[in-house]
N, C-alpha and C positions, 0 to 999 in steps of 0.2 A: 698375257703379254710376256714373252720370255725369249731370250736368245736361243736359237736352235743350233748350238754348237754340237760337235760330235760327242757322244757319250758312250763309254764302255769301261768296264772294270779292269784296272791294271794293278795287280799286286806288286808292291815294291819291296825288295829285300833290304834288310837293315845293313847299314855300314857299321864298322866297328865303333865309331864315335857317336852313333845315333842311338838314343835311348828309347824313343817312342816311334816305332815304325808304323808304318804308314800304309794305308790302302789309298789308291789314287784313281782318278778318272781321266780319260783322254781329253776332257775339256779343260783340265788344269786344276781341278779340285784335289785336295789331299785330306785324308782322314787321320785318325790318331790311334788306331789299334794295330796289332801285329797281323799281317797278312800271312795266311797259311794255305797256299794253293793246293797242298796235298790233302787237305781235310775237306770233308763235306758235312755240314756247310763250312765254308771258309769264313772265319769271323770278319776278315777284311771285306769280303763281298757283302756280308750281312750289314755291316756298317755303311758301306757305299749305297746299298739299296735303301736303308731306312733313313739315313741322314742326308743323303744327297740326291740319289736318283728318284726316290719316291717323292720328295718335295718338288723336284723339277717337273715331274709328270703332273702333280696336282696344281702347279701354278700356270699351266697352259702348255707344257711340253708335250703332254699326251696328245692333245688336239693337233698340234703341229706335226707330230710323227704320223698320226693317222691320216692327216691331210696329205702329207708327203707321199705316203704309200698309195693313197687314192689317185693322186696325180700320176704317179708312176704306172699304175695299172691302167688308168684311162688312156694315157698317151700310148702305151704299148698296144692296147686294144685298137686304137685308132690306126696305128702303123700297120696292123695286121688286117684291117678291113679291106677285103678283096673286091667286093662288089657293092655298088650303091644303086638301088632301084627306086625309080620314082615314076609318077604319072606324067605323060608328055605335056599335058596342059600346064604343068607347073615349071616349065623349062626355065623361065627367067628367074623365078624365085629360087629354084635349085641352084642355078649358076652363081647368083650373088651370095646366097647363104652358105653354099659349099666353100667358096673362097674365104668367107669370114670364119667358118668353122675350122678350116685348115690353119688359118692364122692363129686362132685360139689354141689349138693343140700344139702347134710348133712353138708358140710363145710359152706355153706351160712347160714344154720340154726345156726351154731355156731357163725358166725359173728353177727347175730341178737341178740343172747343171750348175748354176751359180750357188744355190744353197748347199750343194755337195762339197763346195770348196770354201764354205763359211763366208759367202758373199751375199747373204740374204738382203742386206741393206740395198744392194745394187739391183735387186729384183723389183723395186718399187715401180719404175716406169713400165716394166713388163706386166706387172699385176694390173696397173692402170689400163694398159692396152687390152688385157683380157676382159676387164670390166666393160670397157666401151664396146668391144666387138660382141660380147655376149648380149648386152642390152640391145644393141642395134639389130642383132640377129633375131632376137625374140620379137622385137617390134616389127621387123620385116615379115616374119612368118605369120604373126597375128593379123597384120593389116593387109597383106597380100600384094597384088599387082600395083596398086597406087604407091606403095612404099618403094617398089622398084623404080617407078617413075620419079619419085622424090629423090632417090639416091642418084639417079642419072642427072637430074637437074643440079643437084649439089656438086656433083663431079664436074659438070660443065662450068659452073660458076667459079669454082676454084681454078680450073684450067684457064678461063678467061682472065682471072686476076693475075695469074702468073705471066700470061702474055703481055698484059698491060704494064705490069711492073718491070718486065725485062726488055721492053721494046727499045729503050735507049741505051742498053748495055752493049758494047762492042762485041760482035760475034754471036750475040744471042739469036739473031735471025738465021744463023747457019745450023742451029740445033734442029733435030728432027722433031719438030712440033708444028702442027698446022695452025693456021690463023684463028682468030677469035670467032666463035660461033654464037648464033642467036640462041638465047635461052628459051626452052619451051615454057609454056604457061605454067604458073605456080600450081601446085596440087594442095589446096588449102587443107583438106582433111587428112593429108599425109605428112605435112611439114613436121609434126611432132616426132616422127620416126627418125629424124636426123639430128636430134639434140638430146644429150644425156639427161638434162634436167627435165625436159618435157616427157621423155620416156618414163622417168621415175615418177613424175606426177601422174601420168596416165595409169601406171601400175599401182599407184597408191603407196609408193615406198620412198618418197622424197625425204622423209625424216630418218630413214635408215640407210638405204643404198647411196643416195646422193651425198649424204654426210660422209660416208666412207670414201666415196669418189673424190670429194673435195680434199680430204685428208691426204689421199694419194697424190693429188695435184700439188699440194704444198710441199711434199718431199721429192717431187719430180723436178720442179722448176728451181731456178737459182734463188732460193728464199733464205731468210734468216733462220728459219727452223731447220732447214737442211744443213746449213753451215754449223749450227750449234751442236750437231751430233759429234763434231770433231774438236770441240773446245770444252774442257772440263772445268776450267776456272776463269770465266770471263772477266772477273773483277781483279784477278791477280796480274802482276806486271808481265808475267810470261804467258798469260792466257790459258795455261794448261793445254797446250796444243797436243793432239793425239793422232796417231795413225789409224787406229781402229775406232769405228763410230760407237757412241753410246746410244744404241738403238735396240729397243726391246719389243718390236712388233713382228718378229720373225714368224711366230706361230699363227698370228692373225693374217699375215700375208699369204701363207700357205693355205689356210682355211678358206679365205675369200677367193683365191685362185681356183681351188677345188670346187667350191660352191658354184662359181660362175661357169666352170666347165661342165658341171652336172646340168645346170639349167640350159646351157647352150645345146648340149647333147640331147636332152629330153625334148627341147623345142624342135631341133632339126629332125628328129625321128618322126615328128607329127606329119611331115610332108613326104616321108619315104613310104613306099609300099612294103618294104622289108627293113625294119629298124636295124641299126648297127649298135654295137657296144651295150646292148640292153642289160646284160647281167652285171657288167662293171658299173654302169650308171646306177642301177638299183642298189648294189652293195655300197657304193660310195655315199649315196643319199641316205641310206639307213645308218651307216656307221657314223657319219658326220652330223646327222640330224638336219639334213637339207630338205625342208618342205618345199612345196611348189611356191613359185614367186607370188601367186595369187593369195596364198595363205599367209605370206610373210607379215603383212601389217597387223594381223590379229593372233598369230600362232605363238604359243608359249613353248612349243616343242623345237623351234628352230635352234640349231646348235647343240641340242641335247644328244650326245653320242649314244649309240646303241650297238655295242660290239662285244662279242663273246670273249671269254678268257683265252681260249685257244688262239683266236685271231690276235689278241693283244700280245701273247707270247711270241707269236710268229713275227709280228711287226717289230717288237722290241728286241728280241733275241735271235731272230732268224730261224726259230724252230717252234713246234707246238708245245714244247715242255720247258719249264723254268729250269735253268742251270746256273751254277755258280761261276761259270766261265762263258758269259754271253759273247756272241760274235759281234 
């Protein structure tokens, strides 16, 4: 758990009245040795790497960076998917799952955009949405046609509730919405596909995924926990009000968003006659340690990253080789 602020080495030249100059990081950290950008290795870079950037990576920053890279590559691959091929008998399943898969990818792109401007705290509702849509998509594809019927019934139930709620509101009847419709018969064996907790129970991941989901809900809704992020001294007379949140789940949010996107993509590909994004999904799963959701309850490999040094250098510094002037 660590804040995913921007990190990059910035040598700072000494002023006449400064005795101990300084290597610095774009996140605000300052070191205590003389920076010598003309030398290789630059002692300022060496200190930045060993005393700041290295610990940042070890405390969770590395996983966040790899997850950010995975989300970038996956959403780019989705944007460049030109053709989607499926069997005609799966038409209804494809229609619903494609819509949800589009939402997952577009939401993931929003998560990247917010994190790129140091607004990771504000991605919590988006990560929660990715969670829900990914779980619903996987339940739909596993259960098939009855899950589509269950989704239709749930849609009609919500629609009827809106109509009943708004029937006494002036002007509501002029809205372009048809009258209340009779609900189809319940689909008992598919009702679980419409509730996050029931999906988690069916997949055997209630103690893991549902716990994460409830945590996301707590930071999404107007709760005490959400407000406390912006108060540093609740017992003091001035409360320690702050503009920037005390929030250290950035790398976890990125990881779970990437994991859910991987699971959604793998599941969606099972109903396609020609899978999409296969290479990107395989690489993301390998590098982040994303096992199949069926293995999750018992796997000790989940979250264990498997990434080459060249890929690490590429992700961290933008090139396959380590340099004392990272980009």
